NUVORO-449119 format. One record per residue: x negated, y negated, z negated of N, C-alpha, C in turn; residue number from 1. Coordinates in pm, 1 decimal. Each point is the difference from the previous one (the first is absolute). Layout:
BEGIN
{atom {X Y Z} {X Y Z} {X Y Z} NUM}
...
This chain:
BEGIN
{atom {664.0 38.4 483.6} {-85.8 58.0 -160.2} {18.7 -149.0 -100.3} 1}
{atom {61.9 33.2 -97.8} {-2.1 -148.1 -82.2} {-123.6 51.9 -147.2} 2}
{atom {-76.7 -162.6 -66.9} {-71.8 78.6 -85.5} {-97.8 63.7 31.2} 3}
{atom {-56.8 -23.1 94.8} {-144.8 83.6 54.4} {-100.6 -51.2 -35.2} 4}
{atom {-62.7 97.6 -26.0} {-165.0 -140.3 -51.2} {-103.1 58.8 113.5} 5}
{atom {-14.9 -42.1 93.1} {-142.3 27.9 118.6} {-118.1 -43.6 -66.6} 6}
{atom {-86.2 34.4 -77.6} {-121.4 -16.8 18.7} {-93.5 -16.8 56.4} 7}
{atom {-82.8 -71.6 51.0} {-161.2 35.4 84.4} {-50.7 -20.3 -18.4} 8}
{atom {-123.6 73.6 25.9} {-116.2 -12.1 -22.4} {-121.8 -75.7 59.9} 9}
{atom {-3.7 -171.1 -56.8} {-92.9 -32.9 128.2} {-96.7 -76.3 -71.1} 10}
{atom {-99.1 5.5 86.3} {-174.8 -64.5 -40.5} {-4.0 -130.7 55.8} 11}
{atom {85.5 -69.9 71.4} {-65.3 -131.7 43.6} {105.1 -144.3 -39.5} 12}
{atom {5.2 -133.0 33.9} {86.1 -49.9 57.4} {96.5 34.4 76.0} 13}
{atom {-55.8 36.0 107.8} {109.7 -5.6 116.0} {40.0 151.6 -7.4} 14}
{atom {-57.1 87.6 -47.0} {98.7 159.5 16.3} {115.9 -90.3 -129.9} 15}
{atom {29.4 -61.7 -95.0} {62.8 -27.0 -79.5} {91.3 -50.9 30.2} 16}
{atom {-47.5 -70.4 46.6} {145.3 -89.1 118.2} {39.0 121.1 125.2} 17}
{atom {-60.7 49.3 109.1} {87.1 98.9 19.8} {76.6 100.7 -68.6} 18}
{atom {18.2 7.3 -106.0} {27.3 80.9 -116.6} {118.9 -13.6 -15.6} 19}
{atom {-13.7 -176.7 -35.9} {128.2 -86.0 3.6} {42.5 19.3 48.8} 20}
{atom {-22.3 -30.1 210.3} {98.1 -36.6 44.2} {79.8 152.9 62.6} 21}
{atom {-138.9 100.7 -50.8} {146.1 121.7 4.2} {59.4 55.6 -120.0} 22}
{atom {44.5 -102.5 -30.4} {138.4 35.7 -135.6} {-94.0 61.2 -101.9} 23}
{atom {-136.2 38.5 -76.3} {-32.9 4.7 -124.9} {52.2 -92.8 -86.0} 24}
{atom {63.8 107.4 -72.2} {12.1 -97.0 -139.0} {-108.2 -24.5 -156.2} 25}
{atom {-82.0 77.5 -0.2} {-140.1 -70.4 -43.5} {-107.9 109.9 63.7} 26}
{atom {-75.7 -37.3 -28.9} {-151.1 50.8 32.3} {-114.3 57.7 -127.3} 27}
{atom {-85.0 72.4 90.5} {-90.0 5.3 -89.2} {-56.1 -18.1 43.2} 28}
{atom {-181.2 -81.8 -60.9} {-131.7 -25.0 62.4} {-32.8 107.7 -15.1} 29}
{atom {-106.8 -1.1 99.0} {-105.1 54.5 -49.7} {-103.7 -51.2 70.5} 30}
{atom {-204.4 52.1 29.6} {-24.9 -38.0 71.0} {-43.9 193.7 70.0} 31}
{atom {-106.3 -16.7 89.2} {-48.4 111.3 82.8} {105.3 107.7 19.8} 32}
{atom {67.5 -48.9 18.3} {131.3 122.6 16.5} {-47.6 84.4 73.7} 33}
{atom {-40.0 25.9 58.9} {-126.2 120.1 163.7} {-48.6 62.3 -106.4} 34}
{atom {-26.6 -21.8 -103.1} {-128.3 84.4 -125.3} {151.1 37.9 -98.2} 35}
{atom {132.2 -26.2 31.8} {63.8 1.1 -81.5} {42.0 -66.3 -129.9} 36}
{atom {-44.9 -182.6 0.5} {67.7 -38.6 -74.0} {-130.4 -11.3 -125.9} 37}
{atom {-8.9 -144.4 -7.3} {-77.8 -41.3 -138.2} {9.2 -152.8 -31.1} 38}
{atom {-63.2 -35.9 -110.6} {107.7 -58.0 -109.9} {-42.4 -206.3 136.9} 39}
{atom {145.3 -30.2 88.1} {-112.6 -117.9 64.0} {-41.5 -111.6 -149.2} 40}
{atom {-5.0 -140.6 108.1} {-91.1 -107.0 -70.9} {139.2 -54.8 -65.5} 41}
{atom {-60.3 -123.5 -80.8} {90.7 -63.4 -50.1} {75.1 -141.4 93.2} 42}
{atom {-68.2 -23.2 108.5} {79.8 -100.5 86.8} {78.1 40.4 92.0} 43}
{atom {-61.9 134.3 42.0} {89.0 95.2 106.1} {141.0 -7.0 -77.1} 44}
{atom {6.9 43.7 -143.9} {131.5 49.1 -80.3} {78.1 -145.6 -13.4} 45}
{atom {-53.6 -129.3 28.3} {6.4 -144.4 0.2} {57.5 -74.1 105.0} 46}
{atom {-94.2 47.4 61.7} {94.4 -41.3 176.2} {127.7 79.2 43.7} 47}
{atom {19.3 129.3 -16.9} {106.6 130.0 16.3} {128.8 -61.0 -44.5} 48}
{atom {-24.7 -53.6 -202.9} {97.7 -29.9 -52.1} {26.8 -118.0 38.0} 49}
{atom {-23.8 -112.2 18.7} {12.2 -154.1 54.6} {70.2 60.7 132.2} 50}
{atom {-27.0 48.0 99.8} {10.5 39.8 148.0} {144.0 76.4 3.8} 51}
{atom {51.5 74.6 -25.6} {98.4 120.9 -38.9} {62.7 -112.3 -69.3} 52}
{atom {-5.8 1.4 -159.6} {89.9 18.5 -91.9} {111.6 75.4 9.3} 53}
{atom {-160.4 154.6 -54.2} {111.2 114.9 41.1} {-62.6 68.6 -144.3} 54}
{atom {87.7 85.1 -80.8} {-55.9 36.6 -116.6} {-118.1 121.7 66.9} 55}
{atom {-182.4 -25.8 -88.2} {-74.0 16.1 55.8} {-59.6 168.2 -128.9} 56}
{atom {-18.8 37.4 41.8} {-78.1 154.7 -77.0} {-144.1 23.3 67.6} 57}
{atom {-67.4 -22.8 -109.0} {-191.3 17.3 71.2} {-26.2 139.2 -72.2} 58}
{atom {-52.0 64.1 77.0} {-59.4 99.8 35.1} {-176.1 11.0 -94.6} 59}
{atom {23.5 40.2 -184.8} {-126.2 37.5 20.5} {-60.0 108.4 -56.4} 60}
{atom {-90.8 20.3 121.7} {-83.7 61.5 -38.5} {-197.5 -7.4 41.7} 61}
{atom {-135.8 -25.7 -64.1} {-78.3 -29.6 20.0} {-74.5 75.1 146.2} 62}
{atom {45.1 63.7 19.8} {-88.2 88.8 87.3} {146.6 57.8 89.7} 63}
{atom {20.1 60.9 87.1} {-25.3 113.6 82.2} {-79.3 174.4 -48.1} 64}
{atom {90.3 112.7 7.2} {-28.6 122.2 -37.7} {96.2 28.9 -133.2} 65}
{atom {-81.3 124.6 -41.4} {93.4 58.4 -147.5} {63.8 -171.3 -110.9} 66}
{atom {75.7 42.8 -56.3} {-20.8 -47.9 -123.8} {42.6 0.0 -104.9} 67}
{atom {-120.8 99.2 1.7} {-70.1 1.1 -166.4} {-107.1 -142.4 0.2} 68}
{atom {24.5 -32.3 -126.2} {-56.0 -168.5 43.6} {-92.5 -2.2 -170.2} 69}
{atom {-126.7 -77.7 17.7} {-130.9 71.7 -93.8} {78.7 -150.8 -66.0} 70}
{atom {-79.7 -4.4 -149.9} {101.9 -161.9 -44.4} {-57.6 -76.7 32.3} 71}
{atom {-99.6 -39.2 55.3} {-31.5 -80.0 39.2} {77.2 -52.6 174.8} 72}
{atom {54.9 72.8 36.5} {80.8 -14.5 67.7} {152.7 -50.5 -27.8} 73}
{atom {49.2 58.9 -144.7} {103.7 46.5 -60.4} {-27.5 -212.9 -23.2} 74}
{atom {-141.5 -49.1 -28.7} {33.4 -147.0 -93.0} {40.5 -51.8 143.3} 75}
{atom {-39.4 17.3 90.1} {68.8 -93.3 158.3} {169.8 7.8 -61.4} 76}
{atom {-0.9 63.6 72.0} {137.6 124.8 -17.1} {64.6 -131.9 -124.7} 77}
{atom {29.6 16.6 -60.8} {47.7 -84.1 -121.7} {-62.8 -96.9 -11.1} 78}
{atom {-63.1 -117.4 106.8} {-50.8 -149.5 19.1} {158.2 -68.3 84.9} 79}
{atom {-57.6 139.1 101.4} {125.6 -83.3 130.8} {96.0 7.9 0.4} 80}
{atom {43.2 143.6 -93.5} {206.0 -46.7 -37.9} {22.4 -72.9 -95.1} 81}
{atom {-137.4 -48.0 -59.7} {23.6 -154.9 -103.2} {1.5 -160.1 54.5} 82}
{atom {-120.9 57.1 139.7} {57.9 -99.7 77.9} {65.0 -35.6 104.9} 83}
{atom {48.2 129.7 76.5} {128.1 -40.2 66.6} {150.9 -15.2 -112.2} 84}
{atom {-11.6 45.6 -61.4} {127.8 -49.3 -165.1} {8.0 -155.3 36.1} 85}
{atom {-127.9 -45.8 -21.8} {-5.7 -117.4 -4.2} {71.6 -119.6 84.2} 86}
{atom {-105.3 91.8 125.8} {21.6 -74.4 130.9} {138.8 13.9 8.7} 87}
{atom {85.5 83.7 -24.7} {128.5 -12.6 0.2} {126.6 126.7 98.4} 88}
{atom {-169.1 84.6 -18.3} {60.2 133.2 99.7} {136.8 89.9 -107.5} 89}
{atom {47.6 -12.9 151.3} {143.0 90.8 -70.7} {29.7 116.1 -25.9} 90}
{atom {-128.6 86.4 2.9} {-35.4 136.9 7.0} {-144.1 -1.7 -44.2} 91}
{atom {16.6 107.8 -23.6} {-226.0 127.5 84.9} {79.6 93.7 0.3} 92}
{atom {-104.1 48.6 78.5} {47.2 140.5 75.7} {-194.2 58.5 -81.8} 93}
{atom {25.9 111.0 -56.3} {-89.1 33.9 -114.7} {18.0 177.5 28.6} 94}
{atom {-134.7 117.5 -59.4} {-0.5 59.8 -30.1} {-149.5 68.3 -10.0} 95}
{atom {31.3 71.3 -160.1} {-180.2 83.1 -31.6} {39.9 134.9 0.4} 96}
{atom {-79.2 107.3 34.7} {21.2 121.4 -58.7} {-126.2 54.2 -85.9} 97}
{atom {9.5 166.0 -52.1} {-64.7 15.8 -64.9} {-109.0 97.0 141.7} 98}
{atom {-146.7 52.8 -69.2} {0.9 83.7 104.6} {33.6 124.6 48.8} 99}
{atom {95.4 37.3 -106.7} {104.6 162.1 -15.9} {133.2 -12.6 96.4} 100}
{atom {-6.9 -175.2 107.7} {145.0 -79.2 1.1} {72.2 -27.0 -57.1} 101}
{atom {37.7 32.9 -135.6} {120.5 -70.1 -76.5} {17.2 -169.5 -12.2} 102}
{atom {34.8 -82.9 -11.4} {14.0 -135.5 10.5} {-83.1 -17.5 -159.8} 103}
{atom {-68.0 -119.2 2.2} {-38.5 -51.3 -117.6} {42.0 -41.9 -65.1} 104}
{atom {78.2 70.5 -73.6} {115.3 -97.6 -71.0} {-73.6 -63.4 -107.7} 105}
{atom {-88.1 -0.5 -64.2} {-73.7 -143.4 -105.8} {-48.6 -92.0 71.8} 106}
{atom {-62.7 -51.7 139.2} {-19.7 -44.3 34.3} {129.3 -73.8 77.4} 107}
{atom {49.8 41.1 52.7} {114.1 -64.1 76.0} {110.5 -39.6 -93.9} 108}
{atom {33.9 4.9 -148.4} {75.9 -64.4 -137.0} {-113.1 -86.9 13.6} 109}
{atom {-127.6 -24.6 10.1} {-9.6 -110.2 -33.7} {-41.4 -126.4 186.9} 110}
{atom {12.8 53.4 95.2} {67.5 -117.9 84.3} {132.1 12.5 -66.0} 111}
{atom {80.8 77.1 35.9} {110.7 -50.9 -59.5} {27.7 -107.6 -139.7} 112}
{atom {-68.4 0.1 -43.3} {66.2 -128.6 -86.5} {-80.2 -167.9 55.7} 113}
{atom {-135.2 69.0 69.5} {-49.7 -141.7 95.3} {98.4 11.2 144.3} 114}
{atom {98.0 2.7 -30.7} {66.2 -39.2 167.3} {192.1 -27.8 -40.7} 115}
{atom {-13.6 -20.8 -183.5} {84.1 -38.9 -66.7} {110.2 -107.4 107.6} 116}
{atom {126.4 15.9 42.7} {59.9 -124.5 67.9} {-45.9 20.4 112.6} 117}
{atom {-45.2 135.6 80.3} {13.8 17.9 178.3} {1.4 123.7 17.8} 118}
{atom {92.5 42.2 94.6} {43.8 149.9 -8.0} {-162.2 9.7 81.8} 119}
{atom {33.0 180.0 -4.5} {-113.9 89.3 -24.5} {42.0 116.7 76.0} 120}
{atom {-103.4 22.5 133.3} {54.5 151.4 54.9} {-148.8 31.0 1.4} 121}
{atom {24.7 168.7 -37.9} {-54.1 89.3 -0.8} {-54.3 31.2 134.0} 122}
{atom {-127.0 -49.9 66.6} {-11.9 2.9 175.2} {-36.1 228.8 27.1} 123}
{atom {-86.1 -5.0 108.9} {-22.9 88.8 25.1} {-42.1 79.6 -71.8} 124}
{atom {-55.4 -18.3 -60.4} {-77.0 117.5 -104.6} {58.1 82.6 -82.0} 125}
{atom {118.0 3.2 42.6} {178.8 42.3 -88.0} {-7.0 153.3 166.2} 126}
{atom {-48.2 -49.8 105.9} {5.1 106.7 92.6} {-124.8 112.6 24.0} 127}
{atom {-102.6 -23.0 -114.4} {-98.8 114.1 22.7} {-33.1 13.2 -215.6} 128}
{atom {110.2 -1.4 -33.0} {9.0 55.4 -125.1} {38.0 128.7 -24.5} 129}
{atom {-92.6 58.8 -79.4} {103.9 179.8 -13.7} {63.7 -11.0 -30.1} 130}
{atom {110.2 -66.9 -91.9} {137.8 67.8 14.1} {79.9 -129.5 -25.9} 131}
{atom {57.4 -26.8 117.5} {110.3 -100.3 28.5} {152.4 -28.3 -80.4} 132}
{atom {54.5 105.2 -94.8} {86.3 -33.5 -75.1} {-86.3 -15.5 -131.7} 133}
{atom {-55.6 35.2 -42.8} {-94.8 -19.0 -117.5} {-18.7 -152.3 17.4} 134}
{atom {-68.3 -45.6 55.2} {-41.2 -146.9 73.6} {148.1 -100.1 -10.2} 135}
{atom {80.2 44.6 63.5} {143.2 -74.6 -25.0} {-25.2 -25.0 -87.2} 136}
{atom {65.2 85.7 -125.9} {47.5 -20.3 -120.5} {-60.7 -106.0 -92.0} 137}
{atom {-238.5 -34.0 63.9} {-69.2 -80.4 -117.5} {62.9 -77.0 97.2} 138}
{atom {-8.6 -27.7 136.9} {7.3 -164.3 25.5} {150.3 -16.9 -27.3} 139}
{atom {82.7 69.2 -48.4} {178.4 -78.4 -37.4} {-82.6 -18.3 -176.1} 140}
{atom {-51.1 69.0 -107.3} {-38.6 -37.9 -57.9} {-95.4 -127.2 -66.1} 141}
{atom {-96.1 46.8 148.7} {-110.9 -158.9 -57.2} {69.6 -144.1 53.5} 142}
{atom {102.9 -5.4 99.7} {111.4 -85.4 60.6} {-7.9 -67.5 121.5} 143}
{atom {-97.6 97.2 49.6} {28.6 -5.9 100.9} {144.4 -74.2 121.7} 144}
{atom {-32.2 -98.7 48.9} {155.9 -34.5 57.3} {-40.9 112.5 141.2} 145}
{atom {-70.5 91.4 112.5} {3.1 30.3 133.1} {-108.4 48.0 -22.3} 146}
{atom {110.7 151.7 82.5} {-119.3 73.4 3.8} {-82.2 21.3 163.8} 147}
{atom {-80.7 -35.3 74.1} {-13.7 -17.6 156.1} {-34.4 105.2 62.5} 148}
{atom {89.5 99.6 54.0} {-63.0 144.0 75.0} {81.2 16.8 164.9} 149}
{atom {-167.8 120.8 -21.5} {82.2 67.8 142.9} {47.1 158.8 -21.7} 150}
{atom {10.1 -19.7 -105.4} {84.7 193.8 -74.8} {-153.7 68.2 -27.2} 151}
{atom {-127.7 -61.7 10.1} {-72.5 43.9 1.9} {-74.5 94.2 148.3} 152}
{atom {34.9 -30.3 128.2} {-14.9 40.1 119.5} {-73.1 -114.1 36.0} 153}
{atom {-46.2 34.7 134.5} {-19.0 -116.9 118.4} {88.6 -121.4 -42.5} 154}
{atom {91.5 69.7 54.9} {104.9 -166.8 80.7} {160.6 59.6 -91.5} 155}
{atom {45.9 -96.7 -78.5} {174.9 66.4 -84.6} {76.9 70.7 50.8} 156}
{atom {-32.0 3.5 183.9} {123.5 81.2 27.8} {-14.8 125.0 -55.5} 157}
{atom {-173.6 46.5 -0.1} {-20.7 152.6 15.9} {24.2 16.9 -151.3} 158}
{atom {-42.0 -99.0 -72.5} {49.2 -9.4 -192.5} {84.2 -46.7 6.3} 159}
{atom {130.8 -11.1 44.6} {207.3 27.3 32.2} {-47.3 65.4 -140.7} 160}
{atom {18.9 96.8 12.0} {54.4 157.3 -163.1} {-41.2 -116.5 -156.6} 161}
{atom {-185.7 -47.8 19.6} {-33.3 -23.9 -85.3} {109.2 -131.2 -71.5} 162}
{atom {-43.0 -40.0 113.8} {100.3 -188.7 -65.7} {140.6 26.2 -43.2} 163}
{atom {34.3 132.0 84.4} {212.8 -83.6 -71.2} {-1.2 163.2 -130.4} 164}
{atom {-109.1 45.0 -17.1} {-61.6 71.4 -125.4} {11.0 -94.8 -105.2} 165}
{atom {-102.4 -119.4 55.8} {5.6 -39.7 -96.1} {65.3 -182.2 -25.8} 166}
{atom {99.4 -20.5 107.9} {86.9 -78.7 -46.0} {94.9 32.6 -80.3} 167}
{atom {14.6 153.7 49.7} {138.7 77.8 -151.4} {-98.8 55.8 -104.8} 168}
{atom {-81.3 38.6 -54.7} {-21.3 -50.3 -141.5} {-43.7 -114.9 -49.5} 169}
{atom {-67.6 -118.1 100.2} {28.5 -129.0 -82.5} {105.4 -38.6 -5.7} 170}
{atom {126.9 24.2 5.7} {124.4 -45.6 -65.1} {-15.0 -188.8 4.0} 171}
{atom {-57.2 -39.9 74.3} {45.0 -135.5 3.4} {-107.6 -33.5 -81.9} 172}
{atom {-56.7 41.8 -111.3} {-98.4 -10.9 -51.2} {-103.5 -122.1 53.7} 173}
{atom {-32.0 76.4 105.8} {-134.4 -124.0 26.8} {40.2 58.0 205.2} 174}
{atom {-36.8 -115.6 33.4} {54.1 10.3 181.4} {-106.1 80.6 129.2} 175}
{atom {37.5 95.6 1.7} {-113.7 56.0 93.1} {-14.6 -105.3 134.2} 176}
{atom {-91.6 55.8 22.5} {-32.0 -147.0 178.6} {-85.7 84.7 103.7} 177}
{atom {52.6 57.4 86.8} {-35.0 79.9 74.5} {-77.0 -67.5 125.2} 178}
{atom {-125.6 34.2 14.7} {-186.9 -54.6 58.1} {-55.1 86.5 61.5} 179}
């Protein structure tokens, strides 16, 4: 298969190097993968970027749990996006929801401004949003490059019907990355 992207989620220099040896073409760097991932430290990012030479997208998530964030948490997210852009991250992986399960479009628009020049992935907050087709169109209008999703199921095999529908509806306007 040619022209594929194999993005591997990693949480250490060792796992990043193993991913590279295994054929990864891009990394998503996280901390605390055992709880679904949180924002990694800056030094870990710098080491992974230096040691692998691969493009690195950084998960920006201040805590585990839901994706409805307070204004304090939003300020942290915004600052982290800015800092990882300054450090040379290829992209960030973000997502925010409102309590009703819709995308928090207003806050996400501010984060997209902060991320100018980087690729931006809408993370698996998408998998718990109330209306995936509405969220797809909103992500496109906000300027996201990628949606990371399992098709709103526990795994992407079970979610393959929705994944296929998302690919069709997106019509090449955004990448749908199964994960």
